[in-house]
C-alpha atoms as an extended CHARMM CRD file, in Angstrom:
* protein
*
       210  EXT
         1         1  MET       CA            -45.1670000000        2.9140000000       -3.2840000000  PROA      1               0.0000000000
         2         2  ALA       CA            -44.2420000000        0.9240000000       -0.1360000000  PROA      2               0.0000000000
         3         3  VAL       CA            -40.7570000000       -0.4370000000       -0.1630000000  PROA      3               0.0000000000
         4         4  THR       CA            -40.1550000000       -3.5500000000        2.1030000000  PROA      4               0.0000000000
         5         5  VAL       CA            -36.5660000000       -4.4760000000        2.9250000000  PROA      5               0.0000000000
         6         6  PRO       CA            -34.9490000000       -7.3510000000        5.0400000000  PROA      6               0.0000000000
         7         7  GLN       CA            -34.0870000000       -6.6580000000        8.7620000000  PROA      7               0.0000000000
         8         8  TYR       CA            -31.3120000000       -8.3830000000       10.6300000000  PROA      8               0.0000000000
         9         9  ASP       CA            -30.7540000000       -8.4700000000       14.4280000000  PROA      9               0.0000000000
        10        10  ALA       CA            -27.4680000000       -7.5940000000       16.2890000000  PROA      10              0.0000000000
        11        11  GLN       CA            -25.9580000000      -10.9240000000       15.3020000000  PROA      11              0.0000000000
        12        12  GLY       CA            -26.6420000000      -10.7340000000       11.6110000000  PROA      12              0.0000000000
        13        13  ALA       CA            -29.4300000000      -13.1940000000       11.6410000000  PROA      13              0.0000000000
        14        14  ALA       CA            -32.5400000000      -12.4890000000        9.3920000000  PROA      14              0.0000000000
        15        15  SER       CA            -35.3300000000      -11.2700000000       11.7960000000  PROA      15              0.0000000000
        16        16  GLY       CA            -38.1240000000      -10.4630000000        9.1380000000  PROA      16              0.0000000000
        17        17  SER       CA            -38.6850000000       -7.3560000000        7.0770000000  PROA      17              0.0000000000
        18        18  LEU       CA            -39.4430000000       -3.6230000000        7.5920000000  PROA      18              0.0000000000
        19        19  THR       CA            -41.4310000000       -1.1950000000        5.3440000000  PROA      19              0.0000000000
        20        20  LEU       CA            -39.5480000000        1.9260000000        4.8610000000  PROA      20              0.0000000000
        21        21  PRO       CA            -41.3440000000        5.4570000000        4.9100000000  PROA      21              0.0000000000
        22        22  ASP       CA            -42.6330000000        6.4360000000        1.4890000000  PROA      22              0.0000000000
        23        23  ALA       CA            -41.4610000000       10.0420000000        2.0570000000  PROA      23              0.0000000000
        24        24  LEU       CA            -37.9880000000        8.9760000000        2.0280000000  PROA      24              0.0000000000
        25        25  PHE       CA            -37.6290000000        5.7570000000        0.1920000000  PROA      25              0.0000000000
        26        26  GLY       CA            -40.5790000000        5.5440000000       -2.1080000000  PROA      26              0.0000000000
        27        27  GLN       CA            -40.2410000000        8.5970000000       -4.3180000000  PROA      27              0.0000000000
        28        28  GLU       CA            -39.5250000000        8.8600000000       -8.0310000000  PROA      28              0.0000000000
        29        29  PRO       CA            -35.8570000000        9.4980000000       -8.3220000000  PROA      29              0.0000000000
        30        30  HSD       CA            -35.1550000000       13.1340000000       -9.5770000000  PROA      30              0.0000000000
        31        31  GLN       CA            -32.2300000000       12.9070000000      -12.1050000000  PROA      31              0.0000000000
        32        32  ALA       CA            -31.7720000000       16.8210000000      -12.5310000000  PROA      32              0.0000000000
        33        33  ALA       CA            -31.5550000000       17.2630000000       -8.7780000000  PROA      33              0.0000000000
        34        34  LEU       CA            -29.2500000000       14.4390000000       -8.3050000000  PROA      34              0.0000000000
        35        35  HSD       CA            -26.8640000000       15.9000000000      -11.1010000000  PROA      35              0.0000000000
        36        36  ALA       CA            -27.2100000000       19.2720000000       -9.5360000000  PROA      36              0.0000000000
        37        37  TYR       CA            -26.0220000000       18.0660000000       -6.0730000000  PROA      37              0.0000000000
        38        38  VAL       CA            -23.1750000000       15.7400000000       -7.3440000000  PROA      38              0.0000000000
        39        39  LYS       CA            -21.8790000000       18.4650000000       -9.4940000000  PROA      39              0.0000000000
        40        40  MET       CA            -22.0620000000       20.9190000000       -6.4820000000  PROA      40              0.0000000000
        41        41  TYR       CA            -20.4030000000       18.3650000000       -4.2720000000  PROA      41              0.0000000000
        42        42  GLN       CA            -17.5540000000       17.6630000000       -6.5190000000  PROA      42              0.0000000000
        43        43  THR       CA            -17.0210000000       21.2230000000       -7.2640000000  PROA      43              0.0000000000
        44        44  ASN       CA            -16.7910000000       22.2760000000       -3.5950000000  PROA      44              0.0000000000
        45        45  GLN       CA            -14.0260000000       19.6740000000       -3.0810000000  PROA      45              0.0000000000
        46        46  ARG       CA            -11.5840000000       21.7410000000       -5.1550000000  PROA      46              0.0000000000
        47        47  GLN       CA             -9.1700000000       23.5180000000       -3.1140000000  PROA      47              0.0000000000
        48        48  GLY       CA             -8.4150000000       26.1850000000       -5.7970000000  PROA      48              0.0000000000
        49        49  THR       CA             -4.8290000000       26.6300000000       -4.7010000000  PROA      49              0.0000000000
        50        50  ALA       CA             -3.0910000000       26.0660000000       -8.4040000000  PROA      50              0.0000000000
        51        51  LYS       CA             -1.0880000000       29.0820000000       -9.1530000000  PROA      51              0.0000000000
        52        52  THR       CA              1.6360000000       29.9040000000      -11.7400000000  PROA      52              0.0000000000
        53        53  GLN       CA              4.0490000000       32.7720000000      -11.8550000000  PROA      53              0.0000000000
        54        54  THR       CA              3.4720000000       35.7730000000      -14.1600000000  PROA      54              0.0000000000
        55        55  ARG       CA              6.2930000000       37.5940000000      -15.8560000000  PROA      55              0.0000000000
        56        56  ALA       CA              6.4530000000       39.9260000000      -12.8260000000  PROA      56              0.0000000000
        57        57  GLU       CA              6.7830000000       36.9270000000      -10.5760000000  PROA      57              0.0000000000
        58        58  VAL       CA              9.5640000000       34.9130000000      -12.1980000000  PROA      58              0.0000000000
        59        59  SER       CA             13.3380000000       35.6280000000      -11.4600000000  PROA      59              0.0000000000
        60        60  GLY       CA             15.2060000000       37.4060000000      -14.2400000000  PROA      60              0.0000000000
        61        61  GLY       CA             14.3500000000       40.4930000000      -16.2590000000  PROA      61              0.0000000000
        62        62  GLY       CA             16.3900000000       43.8290000000      -15.5070000000  PROA      62              0.0000000000
        63        63  ILE       CA             18.4700000000       44.5680000000      -18.6400000000  PROA      63              0.0000000000
        64        64  LYS       CA             17.4090000000       44.2050000000      -22.2330000000  PROA      64              0.0000000000
        65        65  PRO       CA             18.7970000000       40.8560000000      -23.5640000000  PROA      65              0.0000000000
        66        66  TRP       CA             20.1240000000       42.7450000000      -26.5920000000  PROA      66              0.0000000000
        67        67  LYS       CA             19.8150000000       45.9320000000      -28.3070000000  PROA      67              0.0000000000
        68        68  GLN       CA             16.6790000000       46.9240000000      -30.2090000000  PROA      68              0.0000000000
        69        69  LYS       CA             18.0450000000       46.9470000000      -33.6890000000  PROA      69              0.0000000000
        70        70  GLY       CA             20.9260000000       45.5990000000      -35.9290000000  PROA      70              0.0000000000
        71        71  THR       CA             21.1610000000       42.1440000000      -34.6350000000  PROA      71              0.0000000000
        72        72  GLY       CA             18.9760000000       40.5040000000      -37.2010000000  PROA      72              0.0000000000
        73        73  ARG       CA             16.8450000000       38.9960000000      -34.2330000000  PROA      73              0.0000000000
        74        74  ALA       CA             13.3370000000       39.7680000000      -33.2950000000  PROA      74              0.0000000000
        75        75  ARG       CA             13.2860000000       42.6140000000      -30.5930000000  PROA      75              0.0000000000
        76        76  SER       CA             12.9120000000       41.5860000000      -27.0660000000  PROA      76              0.0000000000
        77        77  GLY       CA             12.5150000000       43.8040000000      -23.9180000000  PROA      77              0.0000000000
        78        78  SER       CA             13.0250000000       41.0300000000      -21.0420000000  PROA      78              0.0000000000
        79        79  ASN       CA             13.7430000000       37.4360000000      -20.5450000000  PROA      79              0.0000000000
        80        80  THR       CA             10.7330000000       36.9190000000      -18.2590000000  PROA      80              0.0000000000
        81        81  SER       CA              8.4470000000       37.2250000000      -21.4210000000  PROA      81              0.0000000000
        82        82  PRO       CA              5.8900000000       34.3830000000      -21.6620000000  PROA      82              0.0000000000
        83        83  VAL       CA              7.4970000000       33.5270000000      -25.2210000000  PROA      83              0.0000000000
        84        84  TRP       CA             10.9770000000       32.9340000000      -23.3820000000  PROA      84              0.0000000000
        85        85  VAL       CA             11.8120000000       29.3810000000      -21.8220000000  PROA      85              0.0000000000
        86        86  GLY       CA             11.6820000000       30.1380000000      -18.1740000000  PROA      86              0.0000000000
        87        87  GLY       CA              9.4230000000       33.0910000000      -18.6610000000  PROA      87              0.0000000000
        88        88  GLY       CA              6.1820000000       33.8820000000      -16.9860000000  PROA      88              0.0000000000
        89        89  ARG       CA              2.9830000000       32.2290000000      -17.7570000000  PROA      89              0.0000000000
        90        90  ALA       CA              0.3330000000       34.0740000000      -19.4890000000  PROA      90              0.0000000000
        91        91  PHE       CA             -3.2820000000       33.6300000000      -18.3350000000  PROA      91              0.0000000000
        92        92  GLY       CA             -2.2240000000       31.0180000000      -15.9550000000  PROA      92              0.0000000000
        93        93  PRO       CA             -4.3920000000       29.8480000000      -13.0960000000  PROA      93              0.0000000000
        94        94  ARG       CA             -4.6490000000       31.8140000000       -9.8930000000  PROA      94              0.0000000000
        95        95  PRO       CA             -5.9420000000       30.9460000000       -6.3650000000  PROA      95              0.0000000000
        96        96  ARG       CA             -9.7220000000       31.2220000000       -6.1550000000  PROA      96              0.0000000000
        97        97  HSD       CA            -12.7290000000       29.8910000000       -4.5610000000  PROA      97              0.0000000000
        98        98  HSD       CA            -14.8080000000       27.1230000000       -6.4350000000  PROA      98              0.0000000000
        99        99  HSD       CA            -17.7300000000       27.2090000000       -4.0320000000  PROA      99              0.0000000000
       100       100  GLU       CA            -21.0760000000       26.5390000000       -5.5440000000  PROA      100             0.0000000000
       101       101  ASP       CA            -24.5160000000       26.1290000000       -3.6990000000  PROA      101             0.0000000000
       102       102  ILE       CA            -27.9080000000       25.0560000000       -4.7940000000  PROA      102             0.0000000000
       103       103  PRO       CA            -31.4590000000       25.6490000000       -2.9470000000  PROA      103             0.0000000000
       104       104  ARG       CA            -32.3610000000       23.7020000000        0.0240000000  PROA      104             0.0000000000
       105       105  LYS       CA            -35.5060000000       22.3520000000       -1.5340000000  PROA      105             0.0000000000
       106       106  VAL       CA            -33.2930000000       20.8390000000       -4.3260000000  PROA      106             0.0000000000
       107       107  ARG       CA            -30.7520000000       19.5130000000       -1.7880000000  PROA      107             0.0000000000
       108       108  ARG       CA            -33.5450000000       17.7270000000       -0.1250000000  PROA      108             0.0000000000
       109       109  LEU       CA            -34.9890000000       16.4250000000       -3.3730000000  PROA      109             0.0000000000
       110       110  ALA       CA            -31.5600000000       15.0120000000       -4.3140000000  PROA      110             0.0000000000
       111       111  LEU       CA            -31.4220000000       13.2600000000       -0.9540000000  PROA      111             0.0000000000
       112       112  VAL       CA            -34.9210000000       11.6820000000       -1.1890000000  PROA      112             0.0000000000
       113       113  SER       CA            -33.8970000000       10.7140000000       -4.7590000000  PROA      113             0.0000000000
       114       114  ALA       CA            -30.6800000000        8.9180000000       -3.7490000000  PROA      114             0.0000000000
       115       115  LEU       CA            -32.3710000000        7.0940000000       -0.9080000000  PROA      115             0.0000000000
       116       116  SER       CA            -35.2760000000        6.0860000000       -3.1890000000  PROA      116             0.0000000000
       117       117  LEU       CA            -32.9050000000        4.9690000000       -6.0540000000  PROA      117             0.0000000000
       118       118  LYS       CA            -31.0740000000        2.5580000000       -3.5270000000  PROA      118             0.0000000000
       119       119  ALA       CA            -34.3760000000        1.2940000000       -2.2610000000  PROA      119             0.0000000000
       120       120  LYS       CA            -35.5890000000        0.7610000000       -5.8450000000  PROA      120             0.0000000000
       121       121  ASP       CA            -32.3130000000       -1.1270000000       -6.6720000000  PROA      121             0.0000000000
       122       122  GLY       CA            -32.7910000000       -3.4960000000       -3.6150000000  PROA      122             0.0000000000
       123       123  ALA       CA            -29.6070000000       -2.1880000000       -1.8590000000  PROA      123             0.0000000000
       124       124  VAL       CA            -31.0100000000       -1.1750000000        1.4390000000  PROA      124             0.0000000000
       125       125  ARG       CA            -31.0120000000       -3.2380000000        4.6040000000  PROA      125             0.0000000000
       126       126  VAL       CA            -32.0800000000       -2.5360000000        8.2600000000  PROA      126             0.0000000000
       127       127  TRP       CA            -29.4950000000       -3.7270000000       11.0510000000  PROA      127             0.0000000000
       128       128  ALA       CA            -30.6300000000       -3.7540000000       14.6830000000  PROA      128             0.0000000000
       129       129  ARG       CA            -27.1880000000       -2.9850000000       15.9190000000  PROA      129             0.0000000000
       130       130  ARG       CA            -26.2620000000       -2.5220000000       19.6570000000  PROA      130             0.0000000000
       131       131  GLU       CA            -23.4110000000       -1.0670000000       21.4140000000  PROA      131             0.0000000000
       132       132  MET       CA            -20.4890000000       -3.3280000000       22.0970000000  PROA      132             0.0000000000
       133       133  ASP       CA            -18.7530000000       -3.9690000000       25.4290000000  PROA      133             0.0000000000
       134       134  GLN       CA            -15.4250000000       -3.1620000000       23.9960000000  PROA      134             0.0000000000
       135       135  PRO       CA            -14.2210000000       -2.2030000000       20.4840000000  PROA      135             0.0000000000
       136       136  LYS       CA            -13.8820000000       -5.1160000000       18.3580000000  PROA      136             0.0000000000
       137       137  THR       CA            -13.5030000000       -4.6730000000       14.5300000000  PROA      137             0.0000000000
       138       138  ALA       CA            -13.4800000000       -8.4830000000       13.6780000000  PROA      138             0.0000000000
       139       139  THR       CA            -16.8820000000       -8.8880000000       15.4130000000  PROA      139             0.0000000000
       140       140  VAL       CA            -18.7160000000       -5.9950000000       13.3040000000  PROA      140             0.0000000000
       141       141  ALA       CA            -16.9850000000       -7.3450000000       10.2260000000  PROA      141             0.0000000000
       142       142  MET       CA            -18.2400000000      -10.7810000000       10.7390000000  PROA      142             0.0000000000
       143       143  VAL       CA            -21.6750000000       -9.7700000000       11.3240000000  PROA      143             0.0000000000
       144       144  LEU       CA            -21.8850000000       -7.5870000000        8.3110000000  PROA      144             0.0000000000
       145       145  SER       CA            -20.3000000000      -10.5420000000        6.3610000000  PROA      145             0.0000000000
       146       146  THR       CA            -23.0190000000      -12.6340000000        7.6740000000  PROA      146             0.0000000000
       147       147  ILE       CA            -25.6310000000      -10.0250000000        6.2000000000  PROA      147             0.0000000000
       148       148  GLY       CA            -23.7190000000      -10.2210000000        2.9890000000  PROA      148             0.0000000000
       149       149  LEU       CA            -21.9060000000       -6.8770000000        2.8480000000  PROA      149             0.0000000000
       150       150  ARG       CA            -18.3680000000       -8.1130000000        2.9050000000  PROA      150             0.0000000000
       151       151  GLY       CA            -16.1280000000       -6.3240000000        0.5180000000  PROA      151             0.0000000000
       152       152  LYS       CA            -18.7940000000       -4.1580000000       -0.9710000000  PROA      152             0.0000000000
       153       153  ARG       CA            -18.6300000000       -0.3530000000       -0.3130000000  PROA      153             0.0000000000
       154       154  THR       CA            -21.1910000000        0.1170000000        2.3280000000  PROA      154             0.0000000000
       155       155  LEU       CA            -22.7620000000        3.3320000000        3.9320000000  PROA      155             0.0000000000
       156       156  PHE       CA            -23.9880000000        2.8200000000        7.5510000000  PROA      156             0.0000000000
       157       157  LEU       CA            -26.5130000000        5.4180000000        8.5180000000  PROA      157             0.0000000000
       158       158  ASP       CA            -26.8470000000        5.3300000000       12.2660000000  PROA      158             0.0000000000
       159       159  GLU       CA            -27.7690000000        7.3220000000       15.4090000000  PROA      159             0.0000000000
       160       160  GLY       CA            -26.0530000000        8.1780000000       18.7530000000  PROA      160             0.0000000000
       161       161  PRO       CA            -22.5060000000        8.2350000000       19.7200000000  PROA      161             0.0000000000
       162       162  LEU       CA            -21.9530000000        4.4560000000       20.6300000000  PROA      162             0.0000000000
       163       163  PRO       CA            -18.1000000000        4.9200000000       20.8920000000  PROA      163             0.0000000000
       164       164  ASN       CA            -17.2100000000        1.2330000000       20.9350000000  PROA      164             0.0000000000
       165       165  LEU       CA            -19.2940000000        0.5500000000       17.8930000000  PROA      165             0.0000000000
       166       166  THR       CA            -17.9530000000        3.5430000000       16.2400000000  PROA      166             0.0000000000
       167       167  LYS       CA            -14.2870000000        2.5520000000       16.6530000000  PROA      167             0.0000000000
       168       168  SER       CA            -15.1340000000       -0.9680000000       15.5380000000  PROA      168             0.0000000000
       169       169  CYS       CA            -16.5910000000        0.3190000000       12.3180000000  PROA      169             0.0000000000
       170       170  ARG       CA            -14.0440000000        2.8870000000       11.3660000000  PROA      170             0.0000000000
       171       171  ASN       CA            -11.3150000000        0.1690000000       11.0070000000  PROA      171             0.0000000000
       172       172  ILE       CA            -13.3420000000       -1.6210000000        8.1490000000  PROA      172             0.0000000000
       173       173  PRO       CA            -12.0740000000       -0.1460000000        4.8780000000  PROA      173             0.0000000000
       174       174  TRP       CA            -15.3480000000       -0.7090000000        2.8810000000  PROA      174             0.0000000000
       175       175  LEU       CA            -17.6840000000        0.5410000000        5.6490000000  PROA      175             0.0000000000
       176       176  THR       CA            -18.4280000000        4.2030000000        6.4250000000  PROA      176             0.0000000000
       177       177  ARG       CA            -20.5720000000        5.2130000000        9.5090000000  PROA      177             0.0000000000
       178       178  VAL       CA            -22.1650000000        8.5760000000        9.4530000000  PROA      178             0.0000000000
       179       179  ARG       CA            -25.1240000000       10.0480000000       11.2950000000  PROA      179             0.0000000000
       180       180  ALA       CA            -28.4470000000        9.3440000000        9.5340000000  PROA      180             0.0000000000
       181       181  ASP       CA            -29.5310000000       12.9310000000        9.5700000000  PROA      181             0.0000000000
       182       182  LEU       CA            -26.1960000000       14.1240000000        8.1480000000  PROA      182             0.0000000000
       183       183  ALA       CA            -25.9840000000       11.7640000000        5.1000000000  PROA      183             0.0000000000
       184       184  ASN       CA            -25.6340000000       13.4180000000        1.7220000000  PROA      184             0.0000000000
       185       185  PRO       CA            -26.7180000000       12.1290000000       -1.5690000000  PROA      185             0.0000000000
       186       186  TYR       CA            -23.2830000000       11.9720000000       -2.8790000000  PROA      186             0.0000000000
       187       187  GLU       CA            -22.2090000000        9.3740000000       -0.3430000000  PROA      187             0.0000000000
       188       188  ILE       CA            -25.3650000000        7.4900000000       -0.8720000000  PROA      188             0.0000000000
       189       189  LEU       CA            -24.9160000000        7.3010000000       -4.6610000000  PROA      189             0.0000000000
       190       190  ARG       CA            -21.2480000000        6.2580000000       -4.0750000000  PROA      190             0.0000000000
       191       191  ALA       CA            -22.1030000000        3.4590000000       -1.8460000000  PROA      191             0.0000000000
       192       192  LYS       CA            -22.9310000000        0.0250000000       -3.3280000000  PROA      192             0.0000000000
       193       193  GLU       CA            -24.9840000000       -0.8430000000       -0.2390000000  PROA      193             0.0000000000
       194       194  LEU       CA            -26.8900000000        0.8910000000        2.3470000000  PROA      194             0.0000000000
       195       195  ILE       CA            -27.4530000000       -0.3540000000        5.7990000000  PROA      195             0.0000000000
       196       196  VAL       CA            -29.5930000000        1.5120000000        8.3400000000  PROA      196             0.0000000000
       197       197  SER       CA            -30.3060000000        1.1930000000       11.8840000000  PROA      197             0.0000000000
       198       198  PRO       CA            -33.7480000000        1.4720000000       13.4550000000  PROA      198             0.0000000000
       199       199  GLU       CA            -32.6560000000        4.5030000000       15.4820000000  PROA      199             0.0000000000
       200       200  GLY       CA            -31.1120000000        6.0270000000       12.3310000000  PROA      200             0.0000000000
       201       201  LEU       CA            -34.1860000000        5.4320000000       10.4330000000  PROA      201             0.0000000000
       202       202  ALA       CA            -36.2320000000        7.0900000000       13.0690000000  PROA      202             0.0000000000
       203       203  ARG       CA            -34.1080000000       10.0650000000       13.0850000000  PROA      203             0.0000000000
       204       204  MET       CA            -34.0970000000       10.2370000000        9.4190000000  PROA      204             0.0000000000
       205       205  ASN       CA            -37.8510000000       10.3180000000        9.3760000000  PROA      205             0.0000000000
       206       206  GLU       CA            -38.0450000000       12.7430000000       12.2300000000  PROA      206             0.0000000000
       207       207  VAL       CA            -35.7360000000       15.2710000000       10.5060000000  PROA      207             0.0000000000
       208       208  LEU       CA            -36.1820000000       14.7910000000        6.7810000000  PROA      208             0.0000000000
       209       209  ALA       CA            -39.7680000000       13.5490000000        6.1060000000  PROA      209             0.0000000000
       210       210  ARG       CA            -41.3630000000       16.9730000000        6.9440000000  PROA      210             0.0000000000
């Protein structure tokens, strides 16, 4: 299924349309692959540093709080017991790794599904950007506003270092610029709009559409 999206020049003016490669943007979204990737991505963001003190780690202990018999109270051997206020935590969290992984083919299927889903929703545009003489955030923001992206969470898939353009993009709070071949399905799904440069599209087609 051919997907045609609007194309804009460096100043943000409409310059026709472009047909996206079916191998990346024209596939039927695979919901199971998307779910597996998002679950893996969010799980891998967990630091796993939560920790509580056991009865061996809290301060206290030592002598028996009171004698075993004759007080009329329940027997107790230590004030570090989990049943005491200020005692250790029983079965509390301990530092651990939450790392998960999925097969490479499922990752690629999820990426193609995310791209195809954005194309299906009409949220993909092609911008023929160019390197700037000097960093100027206002210029990039004005161009993207002309395209109709102002205030919308936008993911810009690009290729090449382009230091001045990179510096200009990173100060726009609703814009994220990443290398096209390093985009992941989670970032694509999270974005409201997807903008791709011709160079980024060529790189994606070279690396991913194989």
